[in-house]
MITIDREN-281015 format. One record per residue: residue in three letters; residue number from 0; x, y, z of N, C-alpha, C, O in turn. Coordinates in Angstrom, 1 decimal, decimal comma. Layout:
N
["Ala"; NUM; [X; Y; Z]; [X; Y; Z]; [X; Y; Z]; [X; Y; Z]]
...
***
This chain:
150
["Met"; 0; [-31,6; 211,1; 85,1]; [-30,3; 210,5; 84,8]; [-30,3; 209,8; 83,4]; [-29,2; 209,6; 82,8]]
["Ala"; 1; [-31,4; 209,3; 83,0]; [-31,5; 208,6; 81,7]; [-31,0; 209,4; 80,5]; [-30,3; 208,9; 79,6]]
["Asp"; 2; [-31,3; 210,7; 80,6]; [-30,8; 211,6; 79,5]; [-29,3; 211,7; 79,5]; [-28,7; 211,7; 78,4]]
["His"; 3; [-28,7; 211,7; 80,7]; [-27,2; 211,8; 80,8]; [-26,6; 210,5; 80,2]; [-25,6; 210,6; 79,5]]
["Ala"; 4; [-27,2; 209,4; 80,5]; [-26,7; 208,1; 80,0]; [-26,8; 208,1; 78,5]; [-25,9; 207,6; 77,8]]
["Arg"; 5; [-27,8; 208,6; 77,9]; [-28,0; 208,7; 76,5]; [-26,9; 209,6; 75,9]; [-26,3; 209,3; 74,8]]
["Glu"; 6; [-26,7; 210,7; 76,5]; [-25,6; 211,7; 76,0]; [-24,3; 211,0; 76,0]; [-23,5; 211,2; 75,1]]
["Ile"; 7; [-24,0; 210,2; 77,1]; [-22,7; 209,5; 77,2]; [-22,6; 208,4; 76,1]; [-21,6; 208,2; 75,5]]
["Glu"; 8; [-23,7; 207,7; 75,9]; [-23,7; 206,7; 74,9]; [-23,5; 207,3; 73,5]; [-22,8; 206,7; 72,7]]
["Asn"; 9; [-24,1; 208,4; 73,3]; [-23,9; 209,1; 72,0]; [-22,4; 209,5; 71,9]; [-21,8; 209,4; 70,8]]
["Leu"; 10; [-21,7; 209,9; 73,0]; [-20,3; 210,3; 72,9]; [-19,5; 209,1; 72,5]; [-18,5; 209,2; 71,7]]
["Leu"; 11; [-19,8; 207,9; 73,0]; [-19,1; 206,7; 72,7]; [-19,3; 206,4; 71,2]; [-18,3; 206,0; 70,5]]
["His"; 12; [-20,4; 206,7; 70,6]; [-20,7; 206,4; 69,2]; [-20,1; 207,5; 68,3]; [-19,7; 207,3; 67,2]]
["Ile"; 13; [-20,1; 208,8; 68,8]; [-19,5; 209,9; 68,1]; [-18,0; 209,6; 67,9]; [-17,4; 209,8; 66,8]]
["Tyr"; 14; [-17,3; 209,0; 68,9]; [-15,9; 208,6; 68,8]; [-15,8; 207,7; 67,6]; [-14,9; 207,9; 66,7]]
["Ala"; 15; [-16,6; 206,6; 67,6]; [-16,5; 205,6; 66,5]; [-16,8; 206,2; 65,1]; [-16,1; 206,0; 64,2]]
["Glu"; 16; [-17,8; 207,1; 65,1]; [-18,1; 207,7; 63,8]; [-17,0; 208,6; 63,3]; [-16,7; 208,5; 62,1]]
["Arg"; 17; [-16,4; 209,3; 64,2]; [-15,3; 210,2; 63,7]; [-14,1; 209,5; 63,3]; [-13,5; 209,8; 62,3]]
["Ile"; 18; [-13,7; 208,5; 64,0]; [-12,5; 207,7; 63,7]; [-12,7; 207,0; 62,3]; [-11,8; 206,9; 61,5]]
["Asp"; 19; [-13,9; 206,4; 62,1]; [-14,2; 205,8; 60,9]; [-14,2; 206,7; 59,7]; [-14,0; 206,3; 58,5]]
["Ala"; 20; [-14,5; 208,0; 59,9]; [-14,6; 209,0; 58,9]; [-13,2; 209,5; 58,6]; [-13,0; 210,3; 57,7]]
["Gly"; 21; [-12,2; 209,1; 59,4]; [-10,8; 209,7; 59,3]; [-10,7; 211,1; 59,9]; [-9,8; 211,8; 59,6]]
["Asp"; 22; [-11,7; 211,5; 60,7]; [-11,7; 212,8; 61,3]; [-10,9; 212,7; 62,6]; [-11,5; 212,8; 63,7]]
["Leu"; 23; [-9,6; 212,7; 62,5]; [-8,7; 212,5; 63,7]; [-8,8; 213,8; 64,5]; [-8,6; 213,7; 65,7]]
["Glu"; 24; [-8,9; 215,0; 63,9]; [-9,1; 216,2; 64,7]; [-10,3; 216,2; 65,5]; [-10,3; 216,6; 66,7]]
["Gly"; 25; [-11,4; 215,6; 64,9]; [-12,7; 215,5; 65,7]; [-12,6; 214,5; 66,8]; [-13,1; 214,7; 67,9]]
["Val"; 26; [-11,8; 213,4; 66,6]; [-11,6; 212,5; 67,7]; [-10,8; 213,1; 68,8]; [-11,2; 213,1; 70,0]]
["Ala"; 27; [-9,8; 213,8; 68,5]; [-8,9; 214,5; 69,5]; [-9,7; 215,6; 70,2]; [-9,5; 215,7; 71,4]]
["Glu"; 28; [-10,6; 216,2; 69,6]; [-11,5; 217,2; 70,3]; [-12,3; 216,7; 71,4]; [-12,5; 217,3; 72,4]]
["Leu"; 29; [-12,7; 215,4; 71,3]; [-13,4; 214,7; 72,3]; [-12,6; 214,6; 73,6]; [-13,2; 214,4; 74,7]]
["Phe"; 30; [-11,3; 214,7; 73,5]; [-10,4; 214,5; 74,6]; [-9,8; 215,8; 75,0]; [-8,7; 215,8; 75,7]]
["Ser"; 31; [-10,4; 216,9; 74,7]; [-9,9; 218,2; 75,1]; [-9,7; 218,4; 76,6]; [-8,8; 219,1; 77,0]]
["His"; 32; [-10,5; 217,7; 77,3]; [-10,4; 217,7; 78,8]; [-10,0; 216,3; 79,4]; [-10,3; 216,0; 80,5]]
["Gly"; 33; [-9,4; 215,5; 78,5]; [-9,2; 214,1; 79,0]; [-7,9; 213,5; 78,4]; [-7,0; 214,2; 77,9]]
["Arg"; 34; [-7,9; 212,2; 78,5]; [-6,7; 211,4; 78,2]; [-7,1; 210,0; 77,7]; [-8,1; 209,5; 78,0]]
["Ile"; 35; [-6,1; 209,4; 77,0]; [-6,2; 208,0; 76,6]; [-5,0; 207,3; 77,2]; [-3,9; 207,8; 77,1]]
["Ala"; 36; [-5,2; 206,2; 77,8]; [-4,1; 205,4; 78,4]; [-4,1; 204,0; 77,8]; [-5,2; 203,4; 77,5]]
["Ala"; 37; [-2,9; 203,4; 77,7]; [-2,8; 202,1; 77,1]; [-3,2; 201,0; 78,1]; [-3,5; 199,9; 77,7]]
["Ser"; 38; [-3,2; 201,3; 79,4]; [-3,5; 200,4; 80,4]; [-3,8; 201,1; 81,7]; [-3,5; 202,3; 81,9]]
["Thr"; 39; [-4,2; 200,4; 82,7]; [-4,5; 201,0; 84,0]; [-3,2; 201,4; 84,7]; [-3,2; 202,3; 85,6]]
["Asp"; 40; [-2,1; 200,7; 84,4]; [-0,8; 201,0; 85,0]; [0,2; 201,6; 83,9]; [1,4; 201,3; 83,9]]
["Ala"; 41; [-0,4; 202,4; 83,0]; [0,4; 202,9; 81,9]; [1,6; 203,8; 82,3]; [1,4; 204,6; 83,3]]
["Ala"; 42; [2,7; 203,6; 81,7]; [3,8; 204,5; 81,9]; [3,5; 205,9; 81,3]; [2,6; 206,0; 80,5]]
["Pro"; 43; [4,1; 207,0; 81,8]; [3,8; 208,3; 81,3]; [3,8; 208,5; 79,8]; [3,0; 209,2; 79,2]]
["Glu"; 44; [4,7; 207,8; 79,2]; [4,8; 207,9; 77,7]; [3,6; 207,1; 77,0]; [3,4; 207,3; 75,8]]
["Gln"; 45; [2,8; 206,4; 77,7]; [1,7; 205,7; 77,2]; [0,4; 206,3; 77,6]; [-0,7; 205,8; 77,4]]
["Ile"; 46; [0,5; 207,6; 78,1]; [-0,7; 208,3; 78,4]; [-0,7; 209,6; 77,5]; [0,2; 210,3; 77,5]]
["Phe"; 47; [-1,8; 209,7; 76,8]; [-1,9; 210,8; 75,8]; [-3,0; 211,8; 76,3]; [-4,2; 211,5; 76,2]]
["Glu"; 48; [-2,6; 212,9; 76,9]; [-3,5; 213,8; 77,6]; [-3,7; 215,1; 76,8]; [-2,7; 215,7; 76,3]]
["Gly"; 49; [-5,0; 215,4; 76,6]; [-5,3; 216,7; 75,9]; [-5,4; 216,5; 74,4]; [-5,0; 215,5; 73,9]]
["Arg"; 50; [-6,1; 217,4; 73,8]; [-6,4; 217,4; 72,4]; [-5,1; 217,1; 71,5]; [-5,1; 216,3; 70,7]]
["Asp"; 51; [-4,1; 217,9; 71,8]; [-2,9; 217,8; 70,9]; [-2,2; 216,5; 71,0]; [-1,8; 216,0; 70,0]]
["Arg"; 52; [-2,1; 216,0; 72,2]; [-1,4; 214,7; 72,4]; [-2,2; 213,5; 71,8]; [-1,7; 212,6; 71,2]]
["Val"; 53; [-3,6; 213,6; 72,0]; [-4,4; 212,6; 71,4]; [-4,4; 212,6; 69,9]; [-4,4; 211,6; 69,2]]
["Leu"; 54; [-4,4; 213,8; 69,3]; [-4,3; 214,0; 67,9]; [-2,9; 213,4; 67,4]; [-2,9; 212,7; 66,4]]
["Ala"; 55; [-1,9; 213,7; 68,1]; [-0,6; 213,1; 67,7]; [-0,6; 211,6; 67,8]; [0,0; 210,9; 66,9]]
["Leu"; 56; [-1,3; 211,0; 68,8]; [-1,4; 209,6; 68,9]; [-2,1; 209,0; 67,7]; [-1,6; 208,0; 67,1]]
["Tyr"; 57; [-3,2; 209,5; 67,3]; [-4,0; 209,0; 66,2]; [-3,3; 209,3; 64,8]; [-3,3; 208,4; 63,9]]
["Arg"; 58; [-2,7; 210,4; 64,7]; [-1,9; 210,7; 63,4]; [-0,7; 209,7; 63,3]; [-0,4; 209,4; 62,2]]
["Gly"; 59; [-0,1; 209,4; 64,4]; [1,0; 208,5; 64,4]; [0,7; 207,0; 64,3]; [1,6; 206,2; 64,2]]
["Ser"; 60; [-0,6; 206,7; 64,4]; [-0,9; 205,3; 64,5]; [-1,9; 204,8; 63,4]; [-2,0; 203,6; 63,1]]
["Thr"; 61; [-2,7; 205,7; 62,9]; [-3,9; 205,3; 62,0]; [-3,5; 205,5; 60,6]; [-3,2; 206,6; 60,1]]
["Arg"; 62; [-3,6; 204,5; 59,8]; [-3,4; 204,6; 58,3]; [-4,7; 205,2; 57,7]; [-5,8; 204,6; 57,9]]
["Ile"; 63; [-4,5; 206,3; 57,0]; [-5,6; 206,9; 56,3]; [-5,4; 206,7; 54,8]; [-4,3; 207,0; 54,3]]
["Tyr"; 64; [-6,5; 206,3; 54,2]; [-6,4; 206,0; 52,7]; [-6,9; 207,1; 51,9]; [-7,5; 208,1; 52,4]]
["Glu"; 65; [-6,6; 207,0; 50,6]; [-7,2; 208,0; 49,7]; [-8,7; 208,1; 49,9]; [-9,4; 207,1; 50,0]]
["Gly"; 66; [-9,1; 209,3; 50,0]; [-10,5; 209,6; 50,3]; [-10,7; 210,0; 51,8]; [-11,8; 210,4; 52,2]]
["Gly"; 67; [-9,6; 209,8; 52,6]; [-9,6; 210,4; 53,9]; [-10,1; 209,5; 55,0]; [-10,1; 210,0; 56,2]]
["Ser"; 68; [-10,3; 208,2; 54,8]; [-10,8; 207,4; 55,9]; [-9,9; 206,2; 56,1]; [-9,1; 205,8; 55,2]]
["Pro"; 69; [-9,9; 205,5; 57,2]; [-9,1; 204,3; 57,4]; [-9,8; 203,0; 56,9]; [-9,3; 201,9; 57,1]]
["His"; 70; [-11,0; 203,2; 56,3]; [-11,8; 202,0; 55,8]; [-12,1; 201,0; 56,9]; [-12,0; 199,8; 56,8]]
["Thr"; 71; [-12,5; 201,6; 58,1]; [-12,9; 200,8; 59,2]; [-14,3; 201,1; 59,7]; [-14,9; 202,1; 59,3]]
["Lys"; 72; [-14,8; 200,2; 60,5]; [-16,1; 200,4; 61,2]; [-15,8; 199,9; 62,6]; [-15,7; 198,7; 62,9]]
["His"; 73; [-15,8; 200,9; 63,5]; [-15,7; 200,6; 65,0]; [-17,1; 200,4; 65,5]; [-17,9; 201,3; 65,4]]
["Val"; 74; [-17,3; 199,2; 66,1]; [-18,6; 198,9; 66,6]; [-18,5; 198,8; 68,1]; [-17,7; 198,0; 68,6]]
["Thr"; 75; [-19,2; 199,6; 68,8]; [-19,2; 199,7; 70,3]; [-20,5; 199,0; 70,8]; [-21,6; 199,4; 70,5]]
["Thr"; 76; [-20,3; 198,0; 71,7]; [-21,4; 197,3; 72,2]; [-21,3; 197,0; 73,7]; [-20,3; 197,4; 74,3]]
["Asn"; 77; [-22,4; 196,4; 74,3]; [-22,4; 196,0; 75,7]; [-22,0; 197,1; 76,6]; [-21,3; 196,9; 77,6]]
["Ser"; 78; [-22,5; 198,3; 76,3]; [-22,1; 199,5; 77,1]; [-22,9; 199,5; 78,4]; [-24,1; 199,4; 78,5]]
["Ile"; 79; [-22,2; 199,6; 79,5]; [-22,8; 199,7; 80,9]; [-22,3; 201,1; 81,3]; [-21,2; 201,4; 81,6]]
["Ile"; 80; [-23,3; 202,0; 81,5]; [-23,1; 203,4; 81,8]; [-23,6; 203,7; 83,2]; [-24,8; 203,4; 83,5]]
["Glu"; 81; [-22,8; 204,3; 84,0]; [-23,2; 204,7; 85,4]; [-22,9; 206,1; 85,6]; [-21,8; 206,6; 85,5]]
["Val"; 82; [-24,0; 206,9; 85,9]; [-23,8; 208,3; 86,1]; [-23,9; 208,6; 87,7]; [-24,7; 208,1; 88,3]]
["Glu"; 83; [-22,9; 209,3; 88,2]; [-22,9; 209,6; 89,6]; [-24,1; 210,5; 90,0]; [-24,6; 211,2; 89,1]]
["Ala"; 84; [-24,5; 210,4; 91,2]; [-25,6; 211,2; 91,7]; [-25,5; 212,7; 91,5]; [-26,4; 213,4; 91,3]]
["Ser"; 85; [-24,2; 213,2; 91,5]; [-23,9; 214,6; 91,3]; [-24,2; 215,0; 89,8]; [-24,4; 216,2; 89,5]]
["Glu"; 86; [-24,3; 214,0; 88,9]; [-24,5; 214,2; 87,5]; [-23,4; 215,1; 86,9]; [-23,6; 215,7; 85,9]]
["Lys"; 87; [-22,2; 215,0; 87,5]; [-21,0; 215,7; 87,0]; [-19,9; 214,8; 86,6]; [-19,0; 215,2; 85,9]]
["Ala"; 88; [-20,1; 213,5; 86,9]; [-19,1; 212,5; 86,5]; [-19,9; 211,2; 86,2]; [-21,0; 210,9; 86,7]]
["Ala"; 89; [-19,2; 210,4; 85,4]; [-19,9; 209,1; 85,0]; [-18,7; 208,1; 84,6]; [-17,6; 208,5; 84,4]]
["Ser"; 90; [-19,1; 206,9; 84,4]; [-18,2; 205,9; 83,9]; [-18,9; 204,9; 83,0]; [-20,2; 204,8; 83,0]]
["Ala"; 91; [-18,2; 204,3; 82,1]; [-18,8; 203,3; 81,2]; [-17,8; 202,2; 80,9]; [-16,6; 202,4; 80,9]]
["Arg"; 92; [-18,3; 201,0; 80,8]; [-17,5; 199,8; 80,3]; [-18,2; 199,4; 79,0]; [-19,4; 199,2; 79,0]]
["Ser"; 93; [-17,4; 199,1; 78,0]; [-18,0; 198,6; 76,7]; [-17,0; 197,8; 76,0]; [-15,8; 197,8; 76,2]]
["Tyr"; 94; [-17,6; 197,1; 75,0]; [-16,7; 196,3; 74,1]; [-16,6; 197,0; 72,8]; [-17,4; 197,8; 72,4]]
["Phe"; 95; [-15,5; 196,8; 72,1]; [-15,3; 197,3; 70,8]; [-14,9; 196,2; 69,8]; [-14,1; 195,3; 70,2]]
["Thr"; 96; [-15,3; 196,2; 68,6]; [-14,8; 195,4; 67,5]; [-14,6; 196,3; 66,3]; [-15,5; 197,1; 66,0]]
["Val"; 97; [-13,5; 196,2; 65,7]; [-13,1; 197,0; 64,6]; [-13,1; 196,1; 63,3]; [-12,4; 195,1; 63,3]]
["Phe"; 98; [-13,9; 196,4; 62,4]; [-13,9; 195,7; 61,1]; [-13,2; 196,6; 60,1]; [-13,2; 197,8; 60,2]]
["Gln"; 99; [-12,6; 196,0; 59,1]; [-11,9; 196,7; 58,0]; [-12,0; 195,9; 56,7]; [-12,1; 194,7; 56,7]]
["Gln"; 100; [-12,1; 196,7; 55,6]; [-12,1; 196,2; 54,3]; [-11,3; 197,2; 53,4]; [-11,7; 198,4; 53,4]]
["Val"; 101; [-10,3; 196,7; 52,7]; [-9,6; 197,5; 51,8]; [-9,4; 196,6; 50,5]; [-9,7; 195,5; 50,5]]
["Glu"; 102; [-8,8; 197,2; 49,5]; [-8,7; 196,5; 48,2]; [-8,1; 195,1; 48,3]; [-8,6; 194,2; 47,7]]
["Asp"; 103; [-7,1; 195,0; 49,1]; [-6,4; 193,7; 49,2]; [-6,7; 192,9; 50,5]; [-6,0; 192,0; 50,9]]
["Leu"; 104; [-7,8; 193,3; 51,2]; [-8,2; 192,7; 52,5]; [-9,7; 192,6; 52,5]; [-10,4; 193,6; 52,5]]
["Ala"; 105; [-10,2; 191,4; 52,5]; [-11,7; 191,2; 52,6]; [-12,2; 191,7; 53,9]; [-11,5; 191,8; 54,9]]
["Leu"; 106; [-13,5; 192,0; 53,9]; [-14,1; 192,5; 55,2]; [-13,9; 191,5; 56,3]; [-14,2; 190,3; 56,1]]
["Gln"; 107; [-13,4; 192,0; 57,4]; [-13,1; 191,1; 58,5]; [-12,9; 191,9; 59,8]; [-12,5; 193,1; 59,8]]
["Pro"; 108; [-13,1; 191,3; 61,0]; [-12,7; 191,9; 62,2]; [-11,2; 191,9; 62,3]; [-10,6; 190,9; 62,0]]
["Ile"; 109; [-10,6; 193,0; 62,8]; [-9,2; 193,1; 62,9]; [-8,7; 193,3; 64,3]; [-7,5; 193,0; 64,6]]
["Ile"; 110; [-9,6; 193,7; 65,2]; [-9,2; 193,8; 66,6]; [-10,5; 193,9; 67,4]; [-11,5; 194,5; 67,0]]
["Ala"; 111; [-10,4; 193,4; 68,6]; [-11,6; 193,5; 69,6]; [-11,1; 193,6; 71,0]; [-10,0; 193,1; 71,3]]
["Gly"; 112; [-11,8; 194,3; 71,8]; [-11,4; 194,5; 73,2]; [-12,4; 195,3; 74,0]; [-13,6; 195,2; 73,7]]
["Arg"; 113; [-11,9; 196,0; 75,0]; [-12,8; 196,7; 75,9]; [-12,3; 198,1; 76,1]; [-11,1; 198,4; 76,1]]
["Tyr"; 114; [-13,3; 199,0; 76,4]; [-13,0; 200,4; 76,8]; [-13,5; 200,5; 78,3]; [-14,6; 200,1; 78,6]]
["Asn"; 115; [-12,7; 201,1; 79,1]; [-13,1; 201,5; 80,4]; [-13,0; 203,1; 80,4]; [-11,9; 203,6; 80,3]]
["Asp"; 116; [-14,1; 203,7; 80,4]; [-14,1; 205,2; 80,3]; [-14,6; 205,9; 81,5]; [-15,5; 205,4; 82,2]]
["Thr"; 117; [-14,1; 207,1; 81,8]; [-14,7; 208,0; 82,7]; [-15,0; 209,3; 82,0]; [-14,4; 209,6; 81,0]]
["Phe"; 118; [-16,0; 210,0; 82,5]; [-16,5; 211,2; 81,8]; [-16,6; 212,3; 82,9]; [-16,8; 212,0; 84,1]]
["Gln"; 119; [-16,6; 213,5; 82,4]; [-16,8; 214,6; 83,3]; [-17,8; 215,6; 82,5]; [-17,7; 215,7; 81,3]]
["Arg"; 120; [-18,6; 216,2; 83,3]; [-19,6; 217,2; 82,7]; [-19,1; 218,6; 83,0]; [-19,0; 219,0; 84,2]]
["Ile"; 121; [-18,8; 219,3; 82,0]; [-18,3; 220,7; 82,1]; [-19,2; 221,6; 81,3]; [-19,5; 221,4; 80,1]]
["Asp"; 122; [-19,7; 222,6; 82,0]; [-20,6; 223,6; 81,4]; [-21,8; 222,9; 80,7]; [-22,2; 223,3; 79,6]]
["Gly"; 123; [-22,3; 221,9; 81,3]; [-23,5; 221,2; 80,7]; [-23,2; 220,2; 79,6]; [-24,1; 219,7; 79,0]]
["Arg"; 124; [-21,9; 220,0; 79,3]; [-21,6; 219,0; 78,2]; [-20,7; 217,9; 78,7]; [-19,8; 218,2; 79,5]]
["Trp"; 125; [-20,9; 216,7; 78,3]; [-20,1; 215,6; 78,7]; [-18,9; 215,5; 77,8]; [-18,9; 215,7; 76,6]]
["Trp"; 126; [-17,7; 215,2; 78,5]; [-16,4; 215,0; 77,9]; [-15,8; 213,7; 78,4]; [-16,1; 213,3; 79,5]]
["Phe"; 127; [-15,0; 213,1; 77,5]; [-14,1; 212,0; 78,0]; [-13,2; 212,6; 79,0]; [-12,6; 213,6; 78,9]]
["Asp"; 128; [-13,1; 211,9; 80,1]; [-12,0; 212,2; 81,2]; [-10,9; 211,2; 80,9]; [-9,7; 211,7; 80,7]]
["Thr"; 129; [-11,1; 209,9; 81,0]; [-10,1; 208,9; 80,7]; [-10,6; 207,8; 80,0]; [-11,7; 207,3; 80,3]]
["Arg"; 130; [-9,9; 207,4; 78,9]; [-10,3; 206,2; 78,2]; [-9,1; 205,2; 78,3]; [-8,0; 205,6; 78,0]]
["Ile"; 131; [-9,4; 204,0; 78,8]; [-8,4; 203,0; 78,9]; [-8,8; 201,9; 77,9]; [-9,9; 201,4; 78,0]]
["Met"; 132; [-7,9; 201,5; 77,0]; [-8,2; 200,5; 76,0]; [-7,6; 199,2; 76,4]; [-6,4; 199,1; 76,6]]
["Phe"; 133; [-8,3; 198,1; 76,4]; [-7,8; 196,8; 76,6]; [-8,0; 196,0; 75,4]; [-9,2; 195,8; 74,9]]
["Val"; 134; [-6,9; 195,5; 74,8]; [-7,0; 194,6; 73,6]; [-7,1; 193,2; 74,0]; [-6,3; 192,7; 74,8]]
["Asp"; 135; [-8,2; 192,5; 73,5]; [-8,4; 191,1; 73,9]; [-8,1; 190,2; 72,7]; [-7,6; 189,1; 72,9]]
["Leu"; 136; [-8,5; 190,6; 71,5]; [-8,3; 189,7; 70,3]; [-7,7; 190,6; 69,2]; [-8,1; 191,7; 69,0]]
["Val"; 137; [-6,7; 190,0; 68,5]; [-6,0; 190,7; 67,4]; [-6,0; 189,9; 66,2]; [-5,7; 188,7; 66,1]]
["Gly"; 138; [-6,4; 190,6; 65,1]; [-6,4; 190,0; 63,7]; [-5,3; 190,7; 62,9]; [-4,3; 191,1; 63,4]]
["Asp"; 139; [-5,6; 190,9; 61,6]; [-4,6; 191,5; 60,7]; [-4,8; 193,0; 60,8]; [-5,7; 193,6; 60,2]]
["Leu"; 140; [-3,9; 193,6; 61,5]; [-3,9; 195,1; 61,7]; [-2,9; 195,8; 60,7]; [-2,7; 197,0; 60,8]]
["Ser"; 141; [-2,3; 195,0; 59,8]; [-1,3; 195,6; 58,9]; [-1,8; 196,7; 58,0]; [-1,0; 197,5; 57,5]]
["Arg"; 142; [-3,1; 196,7; 57,7]; [-3,6; 197,8; 56,9]; [-4,3; 198,9; 57,6]; [-4,9; 199,8; 57,1]]
["His"; 143; [-4,3; 198,8; 59,0]; [-4,9; 199,8; 59,8]; [-3,9; 200,6; 60,6]; [-4,0; 201,8; 60,6]]
["Leu"; 144; [-3,0; 200,0; 61,3]; [-2,1; 200,7; 62,1]; [-0,8; 201,0; 61,4]; [-0,4; 200,2; 60,5]]
["Leu"; 145; [-0,1; 202,0; 61,7]; [1,2; 202,4; 61,1]; [2,3; 201,8; 61,9]; [3,5; 202,1; 61,6]]
["Tyr"; 146; [2,1; 201,0; 62,9]; [3,1; 200,3; 63,6]; [2,5; 198,9; 64,0]; [1,3; 198,6; 63,8]]
["Glu"; 147; [3,4; 198,0; 64,5]; [3,0; 196,7; 64,9]; [2,6; 196,8; 66,4]; [3,3; 197,3; 67,2]]
["Leu"; 148; [1,4; 196,2; 66,7]; [0,9; 196,2; 68,0]; [1,7; 195,1; 68,8]; [1,8; 194,0; 68,4]]
["Gly"; 149; [2,4; 195,6; 69,9]; [3,3; 194,7; 70,6]; [2,6; 193,9; 71,7]; [3,3; 193,2; 72,4]]
***
């Protein structure tokens, strides 16, 4: 099971790597068999299921700068990964902190919170099943998001 936990941990970090590179298509690909929800009791319009809907979410929310990136660093920590005995499903709880630096914004944390994730193993590969994002701390998101976080 340790190898499965490492594969899932890598998936958590691949997500961060891709979003920081501005690879929104790559982020969306991770959710080809999954969804992102704004909360555990999210309304249907707050659930983005499948690659195309997740891509639309990120294209509609993430400011991309010249050079193709959002100038962020998503740091994922405190990951607790549990793989089911069947080795076909797993869950993880982790923290995230997003740092940003742009020309008119000094390097600083801009948001922090938690991810509650579930995963499924399809044809020997782990995929996100559901990611629920909980925002705990909010800083200056004006240069990262294309909308105001409500």
